N, C-alpha and C positions, 0 to 999 in steps of 0.2 A: 241205395243203389252202390254205395262205397263199399256196404258188408258185400254184396253178392258180388263185385268184383276182385275182392277177397278170396272168396268162397272158392273162385274160380281160376284163381292165382294170377290175377291181372295187376295187384299189386303188391304180392307178396315178395318178402327179402327171404333169401333162404341162407338162413343164418348158418348151417353146417360151412357153406361152402365160404362165407364170408370169414368164419374161425378160422377155416384152412387158410385162406390166404394171410390171416393174420400167424399165422403158426409160419407160414413159408418164408414169409420177409422177416419174423422174429428169429426165427433159426438163421437165416443167413447173416444178420446184422449181429446177433449174439454170438456165432461161430468166427464172423471175422473180428470181433473186438474183444471176444472173452478167452476164447479157445487156443486161435492159431499161435502166439507165443509159446504156450507151453506143448500143444498138441497139433503139430501142423498137419500130419496124415489125417488123425481122425477129423480135424477142419477141413480139409480136401474133401475127403469123404461126404459129410455134411452137405458142403458146398454142391458137390456134385447130386446129391438128393437132390436137394432145393433147386438148383437148377432144372431139371427135370420135372420137378412138380410145379415149379412154375408156367413152364411149357404145357401141361397136362391143365393149368388153370387159365391160362391163355385160351385153349381150347374151349374151356366151358363158359369164359365171357364172351366169344364168337358168337354161342348161340343164345345169349342173352341171360346170362345168370351172373352174379346172385340177386342180381334188380332188371326191373324191367327199364331203367335207365339204362342206354349204353353210352353215354359218357361217363357214367361213374362207375361200369363196369370195365371201361377202359382205364379210370382213373386208379381202381383198384389192380388191377393187374398189369398195368401198362408200365412198371418201373422194370426198365430191359435188365435183369440180374445175367439172364444169360447172353446178354451183347448183341448177336447178330441178328434177331428177327424181328423187324420193327411189328406192333400189335396191330397197326391197320392193315399191313400188307399181309400180315397170316390171317386174318379175317377176312380181307376182301378173296384172297386165292382159296382159302378153307370152304368159304359158303360156296362158291363156285364148285368144288369138288364133288356137293352133297346132292349134284343132279346125279341120282343112281341110273339113269336111263344112260348115261354118257360115262360112269366109271370104268377106269383101265384104259380110256381111250386118250393117247398121246396128245391128242390135239384140244381136247375138250376138258379133260381133268386135270385142275393142276398136281395131284399128287400122284400121279401115273408112272412108273418106272420103266414101263413097255416105252419100244420105240416103235415107228413104222421102217419097213424094212430099207423103202428108199432112202430115208432119213440116217438109219443104221449105217448104209452101206457108204455114206461120206464121210464117216468117223476114221481118224486114225486106228491102226490096230492096236497100239498101245491103250487109248481107249476103249475101245470093245471089250480087251481083255480085264480090263479093271471094272464095264458093267458087268462083264459075265462073271467075276468075284464078288461084286456085290448085290447078286442074286442067292449068294450062300449064305446064310445068316450070321455066321462067323466073319465076313466079309463085309456084312451091312455093319455090322457093330465095331469093326477096324477101320475100315477107308469110307463107311456111308456117309458118315459126317462132312468128312472134308469135300466129295464128290458134292454132297447135298449144298454145302457151302458154297463151293467154288462157283457154283451152276449158277446159285440163286441169286449172288451176289455179282455176277458178271451182268445176269438179264436185268438187273435192276440199274446197274450201271446204265446199260443201253438205253432202256426205259426213259430214265433222267435225262440222258443226253440227248434224247428225240423229244424232249418237252411234256413228258406224260406229267401233267400237274398235280394230279392225284398221287402218284408215287412221289413226286417229289415231297407235297406236305408231309405224305407217312413217314417220311426219311426226318423230313424237319422236328415233328414230334419226336420220335425216336432218338435224334441229335440232342434233344433238349433233354431227355430220360439219361441219355449217357453221361452229361454235362453233370447229372446227379451221381451217378452209379460207378464211373472211372474215378473220379477225385475221391469217393469212400471207399475202393476199394486200396487206393493208392496210400492215401493220408491217413485214415483212421483204420483201417485194417491192416495198413502197411504190408500187404501181400504185392509183390510184384505182379503188373499186368498180364507178363506172358508166363506165370505160374497161374493165375486165375484162368488163364485160356485152358489148363488141364483140364478140370473140373466143369468148364463149359462142353469142353467137348466130349468127356465121359458122360455128362447128363445130353445130350444129345443122344449117344451111342445106346443109353437106356431108354430113350423113347423109339431108339430104333429098332429095340427089341419086340414093341408093340406094332409097330409100322412096317414089319418085314413082310408078314402075310396079311395084313387087312384086306388086300386086296386081291383078286384073281382074275383072269379072262372067265365068261360064261356067258353063254347066250343068251341066259336069265339075268335080269338085272339083281335080283335076289340071293343069284347064286354067288354073287361076286365079292361076298361080304361075308368073313368069318366071325364064328363064335371060340373063343378060347375060354371055355368053363371055367378054370380054376387059376389062382395064379397069386403068388405072395406079394406081386408087385402090383395087385388091385388098385390099391391105394394110390399110389404112386401113378398110376395110369387113370386115375378116377374112373376105373371098371370100364373103360373103353376095350378091355379083354372082351367086353362081351359086343363086338362092334356092331353086329347085325342089328340090335336092339336099341344101339344109338341112333343108327343111321332110319331105319323106321319111324322112330319118337325120338327127332334129334331138339326137341325142346325141354325134353324130361331130364331134371337134374340127376348128376351123377349117381348119387345117394339112393336114388329111387330105381335103378337098372338091374340088378340083382333078384330083387322080390318081382320086377315084371319077367324078368327069364326065368326065374324059377316056376311063377304060374303057370307059363304058356311053353315051358321046356320042349317037349314034344313037336309044338306046332312053329317054334323057332326053326329047330333043327330039321323040320321037314319043309320049312320056308327057303332055306339057305342049298336045299341040295345034300345035306350033310356035310357041309363044309365048316368042319370043326375039329377043335383039338380040345384033348382033356386039359392039358398044360403046355406053354411055352417050352417046357422043359422035352414034352414029345416032340415039338419043331424041331428044337435042337438036334433030336437024335437021329430026325430023318434030314435036317437041311443042313446040319453044323457045314460041311465042306461041298455038299451038294446044292447045286441050282435048285430053286424052286421052282422057276419058273422060265422061261427065256426071255431074251431083252425085247426082241422082235415081237411086236404084239400078232399072236396069231389070226389076227383077222385083220391083219394088216401086212400080209406077206408077199405083195406083188403092187406094182405101181397102181394107184388109182384110176378107176375109170368112172366115166360120166354116171350118177345116178346111184354110186356103191355108196353103201355103208362106210362110214368111218374116212371118208376121203377127205383128203387134207382143206382145212378150212383159213381160216385168215389168221390164225395164230398156232403156235408151236410153243412148246416147253423144252427147256435146256436137261439138262442129262440128270438132276435129281428130282424132274418131275416138277417145279417151283418155278414160278416166273412165266413171263410172255413177250416174244419179240415176232413183230412182224414177218412173216415168210410168202412167200409167192403161192398164187391158189393150187398151182399144178407142179411136181417135180421137176428140176432142172434136167434139161434132154443132153443127151450125149452127144 
């Protein structure tokens, strides 16, 4: 019986992921303790990469890797060297995002950057302008993390204040991790916290390259998820540039995705109606300073009517697409 479970992957430890986790945290510690004094710029560059990689590893752990024990996976990747996002909140919101039939819906998809028209119209003009800039690739890299962090933290604060126990527990666990990470940064690395925030921000910007075009509105759910065929950042992203493959096979380990894509390339490209780019550089050429998509969701361009798809439900997202807050079931009346 045990042998059968192993053959079917139920008891497998994915050692490539374990080794990558060790390399990630090892590089973080070595850069801070051995390189910072003599090569500060190189150290900041390494810290930027490991912050981005740890974010990708949190994503991998949220999907049940590298072991079949969720608590062990959290222990392996939960030390918050990226400071901002509690692992448990990331996992909860990200798994909700994997309901493909609701992808891009600003009310049901926690990672949607779209907004409903009636919600968008309530925003101040300066925020509308920032959201338009944020839908360009350069804008997403430069200001995307600031918008995401501000929206996420504000929403989390409201949820904690409203008495959400799950959110409170997630932040308590995060606080324990920060109680380890911050003293190491300050007293072992001797890096000022304000300066450490630079690689934290830039690491989030690197991840924003991947998330910038991951999803778009399409009438067909499979047409909403991109494939970027090649990227020198594929390892940093754990092959999530092949994002459709991940969404269709979310329990498959990151290092198996390229072979699965190559084996059925034509089928994958037909599946998502050709929503594919050869590289992120090709995306940059098209959308460096041009918005790839509108801020307002194409299916939510008027006030909701009873029975219509995408009508507002009991939750809404902040400007980054992360977090939830209670909202009225109907739009405010004039």
